[in-house]
C-alpha positions in Angstrom: 0.1 0.1 -0.1 1.3 3.4 -0.8 1.3 6.0 1.9 0.8 9.1 -0.1 0.3 12.4 1.9 -0.7 15.3 0.0 0.3 15.7 -3.9 2.8 18.0 -5.0 3.4 19.8 -1.7 6.4 17.9 -0.1 9.3 20.0 1.0 11.9 17.6 -0.2 14.7 18.8 -2.2 17.7 17.0 -3.6 21.0 18.4 -5.2 22.0 15.5 -7.3 25.4 17.2 -7.8 26.3 16.9 -3.9 25.2 13.2 -4.0 28.1 10.7 -3.9 26.3 7.6 -4.1 26.7 6.3 -0.5 23.0 5.0 -0.2 22.2 6.0 3.1 19.0 7.8 2.1 17.9 4.7 0.6 18.5 2.9 4.0 17.1 5.2 6.2 13.8 6.2 4.3 10.7 4.6 5.8 8.8 4.8 2.6 11.3 4.1 0.0 11.3 7.5 -1.4 14.9 6.9 -3.0 16.5 4.2 -5.2 20.2 3.9 -6.5 20.6 4.4 -10.0 24.0 4.8 -11.8 25.6 5.3 -8.4 23.5 8.0 -7.5 20.2 8.2 -5.4 17.3 9.1 -7.4 13.7 10.0 -6.1 11.1 7.3 -6.9 7.8 9.2 -6.1 7.9 12.7 -4.2 4.5 12.3 -2.8 5.7 9.0 -0.9 7.7 11.4 1.3 6.3 12.0 5.0 8.9 14.5 5.5 10.3 12.7 8.7 13.9 14.1 8.0 15.8 10.8 8.2 17.5 11.6 4.8 18.7 15.0 5.7 19.8 14.1 9.1 22.0 11.3 7.9 23.1 12.7 4.5 26.7 13.3 5.1 26.9 15.5 2.0 23.9 17.7 2.6 22.5 16.8 -0.8 18.8 16.6 0.8 17.0 19.2 2.7 13.3 18.8 4.1 11.0 20.6 6.5 10.7 17.8 8.9 7.4 17.1 10.7 4.6 18.0 8.0 4.1 14.3 6.8 4.3 13.0 10.0 1.3 15.2 11.3 -0.8 14.6 8.4 -0.4 10.7 8.7 -1.3 11.0 12.3 -4.4 13.2 11.5 -5.4 10.6 8.8 -5.0 7.4 10.8 -7.0 9.4 13.6 -9.7 10.4 11.3 -9.8 6.5 9.9 -10.3 5.1 13.4 -7.2 3.2 13.7 -6.3 2.0 17.2 -3.1 3.9 17.5 -2.5 7.1 15.4 0.4 6.4 13.3 2.4 8.0 10.3 3.8 4.8 9.3 7.6 5.5 10.4 7.6 2.3 12.2 6.2 0.2 9.1 
C-alpha cells in the first residue's frame, strides 16, 4: 500500500550534484522514496515522502533538505480520522 500524503506539496529538495552515491538515504527512508541508479540516489515518488527528516539528518554530504514533521502530522491525523487503534504516520512500518 502506498502511503501518499498530499500531492505536490512535499518540501523535499535533492541536489544530485552533491550526492556521492553512499546510499544512506535509501537505507533510512521508511517509505522507499529513494533508490540507487547509476551510482546516485534518485527519487522514486516525491509524494511518498512523509517529511520525517531521516534522509536530511543522515546525508553526510548535505544533498537533501526537507522541512521535517509535516508529513508525520498529516499521517497521524488521517490515521485518527480513519479510526485506527493507534494514530500512526507509518514511521515504524
